[in-house]
BARO-297626 format. One record per residue (C-alpha): residue number from 0; x, y, z; residue in three letters. Coordinates in steps of 0.5 Angstrom, whole numbers, plus 500, padded with zeros to 3 digits. Layout:
% residues N
NUM  X  Y  Z  ALA
...
END
This chain:
% residues 747
0  758  576  522  MET
1  757  577  530  VAL
2  764  575  531  SER
3  767  579  527  LEU
4  763  585  531  LEU
5  765  582  537  ALA
6  773  583  535  VAL
7  772  590  532  ALA
8  769  591  540  HIS
9  775  589  543  ASP
10  779  593  539  GLN
11  775  599  540  ILE
12  775  598  548  ILE
13  783  598  547  ALA
14  783  604  544  GLN
15  779  608  551  ARG
16  785  611  552  GLU
17  785  614  545  ASN
18  777  615  544  TRP
19  776  622  542  PRO
20  782  621  537  CYS
21  778  617  533  TRP
22  772  621  534  LEU
23  776  627  531  ALA
24  778  623  525  VAL
25  771  620  524  ILE
26  769  627  523  LEU
27  775  629  518  GLY
28  773  623  514  CYS
29  766  625  514  GLY
30  767  632  511  ILE
31  773  630  507  THR
32  766  624  504  CYS
33  762  632  503  TYR
34  768  634  498  PHE
35  769  628  494  SER
36  762  628  491  LEU
37  761  630  485  PRO
38  755  634  486  VAL
39  752  638  491  GLU
40  748  634  497  PRO
41  742  636  501  PRO
42  742  637  508  LEU
43  736  634  510  TRP
44  739  627  507  LEU
45  745  627  512  PRO
46  742  631  518  ALA
47  736  626  519  LEU
48  742  620  518  LEU
49  745  624  524  CYS
50  739  624  527  ALA
51  738  617  527  ALA
52  745  614  528  SER
53  745  618  534  PHE
54  738  615  536  SER
55  741  608  536  GLY
56  747  609  539  ALA
57  743  611  545  ILE
58  738  606  544  PHE
59  744  601  543  PHE
60  748  604  549  GLY
61  742  604  554  LEU
62  739  597  552  SER
63  744  591  554  GLY
64  742  586  549  ARG
65  744  590  543  GLY
66  750  595  545  ARG
67  755  591  541  ILE
68  751  596  536  LEU
69  754  602  541  PHE
70  759  604  536  TRP
71  758  602  530  PRO
72  752  607  531  ALA
73  756  613  535  LEU
74  761  612  529  PHE
75  756  613  524  PHE
76  752  618  527  GLY
77  759  623  527  VAL
78  761  621  521  PHE
79  754  624  519  CYS
80  755  630  524  LEU
81  761  633  520  GLY
82  758  631  513  PHE
83  751  635  515  THR
84  756  640  517  GLY
85  760  642  512  MET
86  754  642  508  THR
87  751  647  513  TYR
88  758  651  512  ARG
89  758  651  505  THR
90  749  653  505  LEU
91  751  658  509  SER
92  757  662  505  ALA
93  754  667  500  THR
94  759  669  495  PRO
95  756  673  489  HIS
96  764  671  485  MET
97  765  675  479  LEU
98  763  671  473  THR
99  768  675  467  ASP
100  774  679  468  ASP
101  773  686  468  LEU
102  778  692  466  PRO
103  779  699  469  GLY
104  772  698  473  ALA
105  770  703  478  TYR
106  771  701  485  VAL
107  768  704  492  SER
108  770  700  498  GLY
109  771  700  505  ARG
110  778  697  508  VAL
111  777  692  512  ALA
112  785  689  511  ARG
113  791  692  508  THR
114  798  687  508  GLU
115  804  691  506  PRO
116  808  689  500  LEU
117  815  690  497  PRO
118  812  694  493  ASN
119  805  698  494  GLY
120  800  696  499  LEU
121  794  690  498  ARG
122  788  693  500  LEU
123  781  688  503  THR
124  774  691  501  LEU
125  769  689  504  SER
126  763  692  502  PRO
127  765  693  496  ALA
128  761  696  490  PHE
129  762  696  482  LEU
130  762  702  478  GLY
131  760  710  480  ARG
132  754  708  484  TYR
133  748  714  484  THR
134  743  716  489  GLU
135  739  710  488  ASN
136  744  705  491  GLY
137  751  702  490  ARG
138  749  695  488  GLY
139  751  689  489  GLU
140  756  689  496  PRO
141  763  685  493  LEU
142  769  682  498  SER
143  775  684  493  LEU
144  783  684  494  ARG
145  785  689  490  ILE
146  794  690  490  THR
147  795  697  489  VAL
148  802  700  487  LEU
149  802  708  489  ARG
150  796  708  495  PRO
151  794  716  496  VAL
152  795  718  503  GLY
153  796  714  511  ASP
154  790  708  508  ILE
155  787  704  515  VAL
156  782  699  516  PRO
157  775  702  516  GLY
158  776  708  511  ASP
159  773  707  505  TRP
160  778  708  498  VAL
161  776  710  491  ARG
162  780  706  485  LEU
163  780  704  478  ARG
164  782  696  477  ALA
165  782  690  473  ASP
166  778  685  477  LEU
167  778  678  475  ARG
168  774  673  478  PRO
169  778  668  484  PRO
170  782  662  480  SER
171  779  656  478  PRO
172  786  650  479  PRO
173  791  651  473  SER
174  790  643  471  ALA
175  786  638  474  PRO
176  788  635  482  GLY
177  791  642  484  SER
178  790  647  489  TYR
179  784  650  488  ASP
180  784  657  491  PHE
181  777  659  488  ARG
182  774  654  493  ARG
183  778  657  498  GLN
184  776  664  496  ALA
185  768  661  496  PHE
186  770  660  504  PHE
187  773  666  505  ASP
188  767  670  501  GLY
189  772  673  497  LEU
190  768  675  489  ASP
191  775  677  486  GLY
192  782  680  486  THR
193  785  686  482  GLY
194  791  691  481  PHE
195  790  698  481  ALA
196  795  703  480  PHE
197  793  708  486  ARG
198  789  708  492  ALA
199  785  715  493  PHE
200  781  716  501  LYS
201  774  717  500  GLN
202  770  721  506  ASP
203  763  722  503  THR
204  757  723  508  ALA
205  755  717  505  GLU
206  760  713  506  ASP
207  759  715  514  ARG
208  756  710  516  GLN
209  754  706  522  ALA
210  758  700  524  THR
211  757  693  527  SER
212  761  692  533  PHE
213  765  686  529  ARG
214  767  690  524  ASP
215  769  696  529  SER
216  772  690  533  TYR
217  775  687  526  ASP
218  778  695  524  ASP
219  781  696  531  TRP
220  785  689  531  ALA
221  787  691  523  ASP
222  789  698  525  THR
223  793  696  530  LEU
224  797  691  527  ARG
225  797  695  521  GLN
226  801  700  526  ARG
227  806  695  529  ILE
228  807  693  522  GLY
229  810  699  521  ASP
230  813  702  527  ARG
231  817  694  525  ILE
232  818  696  518  SER
233  821  704  520  ALA
234  827  701  525  VAL
235  827  695  521  LEU
236  828  697  514  PRO
237  828  691  508  GLY
238  828  683  509  PRO
239  829  683  517  PRO
240  823  687  519  GLY
241  819  683  513  ALA
242  820  677  517  LEU
243  820  680  523  ALA
244  813  683  521  ILE
245  811  675  518  ALA
246  813  672  525  LEU
247  810  678  529  VAL
248  803  679  527  VAL
249  803  675  521  GLY
250  803  678  514  ASN
251  807  675  510  GLN
252  806  679  503  THR
253  812  684  505  ALA
254  817  679  505  LEU
255  822  678  497  ARG
256  820  672  493  LYS
257  827  670  494  ALA
258  826  670  502  ASP
259  820  666  501  MET
260  823  660  497  ASP
261  829  661  501  ALA
262  825  659  506  MET
263  821  654  503  ARG
264  827  650  500  ASP
265  830  650  507  SER
266  825  647  511  GLY
267  823  653  514  LEU
268  816  656  513  ALA
269  813  654  518  HIS
270  816  658  522  LEU
271  812  664  517  LEU
272  806  661  520  SER
273  804  663  527  ILE
274  802  657  530  SER
275  804  653  536  GLY
276  812  655  536  LEU
277  809  661  537  HIS
278  803  661  541  ILE
279  806  657  546  SER
280  813  661  546  LEU
281  808  667  547  ALA
282  804  664  553  ALA
283  810  662  556  GLY
284  813  667  556  LEU
285  808  669  559  MET
286  807  664  564  PHE
287  814  664  567  PHE
288  816  672  567  SER
289  808  672  571  VAL
290  810  667  576  ARG
291  817  669  576  PHE
292  815  676  579  LEU
293  810  673  583  LEU
294  815  669  586  ALA
295  818  675  589  PHE
296  812  677  594  PHE
297  813  671  598  PRO
298  807  673  603  TRP
299  802  672  597  LEU
300  806  666  594  ALA
301  805  662  600  LEU
302  798  665  600  ARG
303  796  665  593  ALA
304  795  660  588  PRO
305  800  664  582  ILE
306  801  659  578  LYS
307  794  659  576  LYS
308  794  667  576  TRP
309  800  666  572  ALA
310  796  661  567  ALA
311  790  666  566  VAL
312  795  671  565  MET
313  799  667  559  ALA
314  791  665  556  LEU
315  791  672  555  GLY
316  797  674  552  GLY
317  796  668  548  ALA
318  788  671  545  PHE
319  792  677  544  PHE
320  797  675  540  TYR
321  792  671  536  ALA
322  789  678  534  ILE
323  796  680  533  LEU
324  796  674  527  ALA
325  789  675  525  GLY
326  787  668  528  ALA
327  789  663  521  THR
328  788  656  522  VAL
329  794  655  525  PRO
330  793  660  530  THR
331  786  659  532  GLN
332  789  651  533  ARG
333  795  654  537  SER
334  790  658  542  VAL
335  785  653  542  ILE
336  790  648  545  MET
337  793  653  549  THR
338  786  654  552  GLY
339  786  647  553  ILE
340  794  647  556  VAL
341  792  652  562  PHE
342  786  650  563  GLY
343  788  642  566  GLY
344  792  647  569  ILE
345  787  650  572  LEU
346  783  645  573  LEU
347  790  641  577  ASP
348  791  636  571  ARG
349  795  634  566  SER
350  796  638  560  PRO
351  799  634  555  ILE
352  795  628  552  SER
353  792  626  545  LEU
354  787  627  548  ARG
355  789  635  547  LEU
356  790  635  540  VAL
357  784  631  539  ALA
358  778  636  543  TRP
359  782  641  539  SER
360  781  639  532  ALA
361  774  637  533  ILE
362  773  644  535  ALA
363  776  647  529  LEU
364  773  643  525  MET
365  766  644  528  LEU
366  766  651  528  TRP
367  770  651  521  GLN
368  769  645  517  PRO
369  773  647  511  ASP
370  779  648  514  SER
371  780  640  513  LEU
372  782  641  507  MET
373  787  647  506  GLY
374  795  645  507  PRO
375  795  648  513  SER
376  790  644  518  PHE
377  793  637  516  GLN
378  800  639  516  MET
379  800  643  523  SER
380  797  638  526  TYR
381  800  632  523  ALA
382  806  635  527  ALA
383  803  636  533  VAL
384  800  630  534  LEU
385  807  627  531  ALA
386  810  630  537  LEU
387  806  627  542  VAL
388  805  621  539  ALA
389  814  620  539  ALA
390  815  624  546  PHE
391  809  619  549  ASP
392  812  612  547  GLY
393  818  615  549  LEU
394  817  617  555  ARG
395  821  612  559  GLN
396  827  611  555  PRO
397  828  620  554  LEU
398  827  620  563  LEU
399  832  614  563  SER
400  836  618  558  MET
401  836  625  562  ARG
402  837  621  569  ARG
403  844  619  567  SER
404  847  624  564  LEU
405  845  630  568  THR
406  846  625  575  ALA
407  847  630  581  PRO
408  854  634  581  PRO
409  858  633  587  ALA
410  864  637  586  ASP
411  866  642  580  ILE
412  868  636  575  GLY
413  860  633  576  GLY
414  858  639  575  ARG
415  861  641  569  VAL
416  858  633  566  LEU
417  851  635  568  SER
418  851  642  564  TYR
419  854  638  557  GLY
420  849  631  559  GLY
421  844  637  559  GLN
422  847  640  553  ALA
423  846  633  550  ILE
424  839  632  552  PHE
425  836  638  549  TRP
426  841  637  543  LEU
427  837  630  542  THR
428  830  632  544  THR
429  831  637  538  MET
430  833  633  533  VAL
431  827  628  536  LEU
432  822  633  534  SER
433  825  635  528  SER
434  825  629  526  LEU
435  818  627  528  ALA
436  815  634  525  ALA
437  819  633  519  SER
438  816  626  517  LEU
439  809  627  519  ALA
440  808  633  515  THR
441  812  631  510  ALA
442  807  626  506  PRO
443  803  633  506  PHE
444  809  637  503  GLY
445  809  632  497  LEU
446  802  634  495  TYR
447  800  640  496  HIS
448  807  642  494  PHE
449  810  637  491  ASN
450  817  638  494  ARG
451  821  635  499  LEU
452  827  638  503  GLN
453  834  634  505  PHE
454  836  639  510  TYR
455  829  641  514  GLY
456  833  638  520  ILE
457  839  641  520  ALA
458  836  648  519  ALA
459  830  647  525  ASN
460  836  646  529  MET
461  838  652  528  LEU
462  833  657  527  ALA
463  829  654  532  VAL
464  833  656  538  PRO
465  834  663  534  ILE
466  826  664  535  THR
467  826  661  543  GLY
468  831  665  545  PHE
469  832  671  541  ALA
470  826  673  537  ILE
471  820  671  541  MET
472  823  674  548  PRO
473  824  680  543  ALA
474  819  681  541  ALA
475  815  680  547  VAL
476  819  685  551  ILE
477  818  691  544  ALA
478  811  689  544  LEU
479  809  691  552  LEU
480  815  697  551  LEU
481  811  699  544  MET
482  806  704  547  PRO
483  812  707  551  LEU
484  816  709  545  GLY
485  822  704  549  LEU
486  822  698  544  ASP
487  827  701  540  GLU
488  833  696  544  PRO
489  828  689  543  ALA
490  827  691  535  LEU
491  833  692  534  HIS
492  834  684  538  VAL
493  829  682  534  LEU
494  832  684  528  GLY
495  839  681  529  TRP
496  835  674  530  GLY
497  831  675  523  CYS
498  838  676  520  GLU
499  840  669  523  ALA
500  835  666  521  VAL
501  835  668  513  LEU
502  841  667  514  TRP
503  841  660  516  VAL
504  834  659  510  ALA
505  839  662  504  HIS
506  845  658  506  THR
507  841  651  506  VAL
508  838  653  500  GLN
509  845  654  497  ASP
510  847  647  500  TRP
511  847  641  495  PRO
512  840  637  493  GLN
513  837  643  498  ALA
514  831  641  496  VAL
515  827  635  491  MET
516  821  637  486  ALA
517  817  631  486  ILE
518  811  628  481  PRO
519  804  630  483  ALA
520  801  626  488  MET
521  794  622  488  PRO
522  789  624  492  ALA
523  789  616  494  TRP
524  795  617  495  GLY
525  795  621  500  LEU
526  789  619  504  ILE
527  793  612  505  ALA
528  799  616  508  ALA
529  794  619  512  ALA
530  791  613  514  ALA
531  798  610  516  GLY
532  801  615  519  PHE
533  794  616  524  LEU
534  795  608  525  TRP
535  802  608  527  LEU
536  801  614  533  CYS
537  794  612  535  LEU
538  794  605  534  GLY
539  795  599  540  LYS
540  801  594  540  GLY
541  805  590  534  LYS
542  799  591  529  ILE
543  800  599  529  ARG
544  806  597  525  ALA
545  801  595  519  LEU
546  801  603  519  GLY
547  808  603  514  LEU
548  803  600  509  VAL
549  800  607  508  GLY
550  807  609  506  VAL
551  809  605  502  VAL
552  802  606  498  LEU
553  804  613  498  MET
554  811  612  494  VAL
555  808  607  489  VAL
556  801  613  488  SER
557  807  617  486  ILE
558  811  612  481  VAL
559  805  609  479  ILE
560  801  615  477  GLN
561  801  617  470  PRO
562  805  623  467  VAL
563  801  628  463  PRO
564  803  629  456  ASP
565  800  636  455  VAL
566  798  642  458  PHE
567  793  647  457  VAL
568  791  653  461  SER
569  783  655  462  ALA
570  785  661  458  SER
571  788  658  452  GLY
572  794  663  453  ARG
573  798  658  455  LEU
574  801  650  453  LEU
575  806  646  455  ALA
576  808  639  453  MET
577  812  634  455  ARG
578  818  632  449  GLY
579  821  625  447  PRO
580  826  627  452  ASP
581  821  627  458  GLY
582  822  634  459  GLN
583  818  640  459  TRP
584  818  646  454  ALA
585  812  652  454  VAL
586  809  657  449  SER
587  811  663  453  SER
588  816  664  460  ASN
589  812  671  460  ARG
590  805  669  460  SER
591  801  666  467  GLU
592  807  665  471  ARG
593  803  662  477  LEU
594  800  658  472  VAL
595  807  655  469  ARG
596  810  654  476  GLU
597  804  649  478  THR
598  805  645  472  TRP
599  813  645  473  LEU
600  811  643  481  ARG
601  807  638  479  ARG
602  810  635  473  VAL
603  817  635  478  GLY
604  822  640  473  GLN
605  824  646  474  GLY
606  826  652  469  LYS
607  823  649  462  SER
608  825  652  455  PRO
609  820  656  450  THR
610  818  652  443  PHE
611  821  657  438  ASP
612  827  656  442  LYS
613  827  648  441  LEU
614  825  649  434  ALA
615  832  650  432  ALA
616  835  645  435  THR
617  830  639  436  GLN
618  826  636  430  SER
619  820  634  434  TRP
620  816  641  433  ILE
621  817  646  429  SER
622  814  653  430  CYS
623  812  658  425  THR
624  811  664  429  TYR
625  812  663  437  PRO
626  805  660  439  ASP
627  803  656  433  MET
628  807  651  432  CYS
629  807  643  430  LEU
630  809  638  435  ALA
631  810  630  433  LYS
632  808  626  440  ILE
633  808  619  440  ALA
634  806  619  434  GLY
635  801  623  433  GLN
636  802  630  429  ARG
637  799  635  434  ILE
638  798  644  431  PHE
639  796  648  436  PHE
640  795  656  435  ASP
641  794  660  442  LEU
642  793  667  437  GLY
643  787  670  438  ARG
644  787  672  429  VAL
645  784  666  425  PRO
646  789  664  421  SER
647  788  658  416  PRO
648  788  650  418  ILE
649  790  645  415  ASP
650  786  639  418  CYS
651  790  634  415  ALA
652  796  636  416  SER
653  795  634  423  ALA
654  792  629  428  ASP
655  790  634  435  LEU
656  788  642  434  ILE
657  788  646  440  ILE
658  786  652  439  VAL
659  783  654  445  PRO
660  784  662  443  GLN
661  778  662  438  ARG
662  773  657  435  TRP
663  775  654  428  ILE
664  771  649  422  ARG
665  774  643  419  CYS
666  772  639  414  PRO
667  765  633  415  ALA
668  770  628  414  ASP
669  776  631  419  SER
670  780  626  423  ARG
671  783  631  427  ALA
672  781  632  434  MET
673  780  639  436  ILE
674  781  643  442  ILE
675  778  650  440  ASP
676  775  655  444  ARG
677  768  653  446  ARG
678  771  646  450  MET
679  776  650  453  SER
680  770  654  456  ARG
681  766  648  457  SER
682  773  644  460  ALA
683  777  650  464  GLY
684  785  647  465  ALA
685  787  641  462  MET
686  791  635  461  THR
687  793  630  455  LEU
688  796  624  456  ARG
689  797  619  450  ILE
690  799  613  448  ALA
691  797  607  443  ASN
692  794  613  439  ARG
693  789  614  443  THR
694  788  622  447  VAL
695  786  622  454  GLN
696  783  629  456  ILE
697  782  630  463  ASP
698  780  637  466  SER
699  779  640  471  VAL
700  770  642  470  ALA
701  770  634  470  ALA
702  774  634  477  SER
703  770  639  480  LEU
704  764  637  478  GLY
705  757  642  480  ASN
706  760  644  486  ARG
707  757  652  488  PRO
708  765  654  488  TRP
709  766  651  480  SER
710  766  656  475  ALA
711  764  650  470  TYR
712  757  648  470  ARG
713  758  644  464  GLU
714  762  638  465  THR
715  762  637  457  ALA
716  768  634  454  TYR
717  772  631  461  PRO
718  776  625  454  THR
719  775  624  449  ILE
720  778  618  445  ASP
721  782  619  439  ALA
722  778  613  435  ASP
723  772  617  435  LYS
724  776  623  433  LYS
725  772  625  427  GLY
726  766  625  430  GLN
727  768  630  436  ALA
728  771  634  431  SER
729  765  633  425  ALA
730  758  634  432  SER
731  761  638  438  ASP
732  767  643  436  SER
733  764  646  430  VAL
734  763  653  427  SER
735  763  658  423  SER
736  768  663  422  GLU
737  763  668  423  GLU
738  762  667  430  ASP
739  769  667  430  THR
740  770  675  429  SER
741  764  677  432  SER
742  766  673  439  ASP
743  773  676  439  ASP
744  771  682  439  VAL
745  765  682  444  SER
746  771  680  448  ASP
END
């Protein structure tokens, strides 16, 4: 045991340069462990372990004999710190999520944020109050995000509005293992979403309340963002203006779905998120411009540290740009890293290193630990880590290449060759950057979006230079000239650049096999890929190659991941089924579009036919109505009825009965397995796998557990064995027809 600890101690010492990186990794492991639990842990337990571990690390570090235990104690303390921070973050969140749909609800609230849409406006109301309030009070304050088709008047942040909207709680996962928007809404403080036709401004004495400094600041920033977006859309109408708004102020809602799909399929979706590329370009332009202008004054340039002055101005420009972008996770990461870079310039230190990435990740995980679970955090840090690690490892070959290609010119011919060599070197670094970032973000893109872009490198080689040399300089100049009313020429240049980027996106999207849908990857496959990627970037020596094992395990996880045979939505209004030929069909192409797209994306399929159309040509399915069919899969007869109106059901004619919209009753001697409304309410969305006369059911409720953001507090029916069908039908899924009718009326 002691010898093993000694070997581990030697390996840790060899990682001296990357200690902050590994501390960030272990901190993230503690946060990830918190989310993997099925129940909410108490705060005192991880806090106590954290304090004990750090105390032990201090003791072992100061003592001579126990120093070998210093690193295990320190690492476990950092792990517990991440776990404790995430537990405290959950306890400090105070959302009041809606529990049921509220059609036609009266809402009044204060506009916290406005986001333009291709048709209408999306309002974030906080605080928002339900009902027509009286003098005694307004009830519980909520935070609602409502899409309004026809807003009345010029609505800006800080205004109070009234409207009548169809409200619903934040959506739970569409399938076990899919993205949990409800969890994100929990930590964002969002209590519900909705839709309204109109919104009216109101200005009453009761609404004129004193706002806090933070609310006033948020109103100022959001109003500024809205005014800039309105100015851009006035000069640049249509898709180029929508893309310009996304790149300048971070609002992507104005983009058309076709343009969003083109950016995503071509591998250019990262340009829509204000992140490292945008912040670094804006701050770099500010830095070099200020330094260039100050250099025009020789007396000042020779006596003052103009480089540090320019760094301070550039840092201020980066913070201002972050305000315009709404301070999203990639923006926060970029601002932190930019601050460390210019801090290194102020302290005369080298700013670019893996430690820079590590300290920014630690700062962000301590501040917002829940952001670690989002694709934005994972993909942005993976790209930056890969770029820094790749160029750090290739530093000497690249320097040698640059010296050989850009030799000092002796004559005109040598100068031409030198310029050509610089172009080749720039093209090489561009290809390496795109390749490193694409490979690093591919596992996370596969897990979250189930897409693999084959031409992302080519698209980025065309679009990134346009962004760097045309869009960002024009955007900075336009923002500086906008208060003077002289921004229109710069905005037109910005529009031309956006048109070029959209052309690249749509062109690459139309190339053959531009994107491939990949079946869903299990969580352990992503963990293996992330571990292998981190070891490839941070490892030392030949053992770094062991990181490729993680990549292999990721591929294996996709191959061996069992594919379900049936999807059932949480509402019970949509069902998907895999036919004998392996192709998927759905009950409707109109109901629950986002749920249907999520299912098809997770099984690696694009479009799908409906059951009633298949029934005309396929023998494995027959339909009485579009939402009432009888199918035969793997020897099992499956009857489903998605309608709410009671209809007679022959329990003897089916092995599996799916009626998630109502409750039914079968005879006690029936062998049919039943999935009815009671089960759907307690389990949420479900997937069914049928094999060897056994039906296994995986539910969202079972995958989430009893967590504060879960919509289901009962994890009943996580799985059902076909050998126990009769028992399940008789005891768990039986109710009377009278209960069915009364339940339908109450809803």
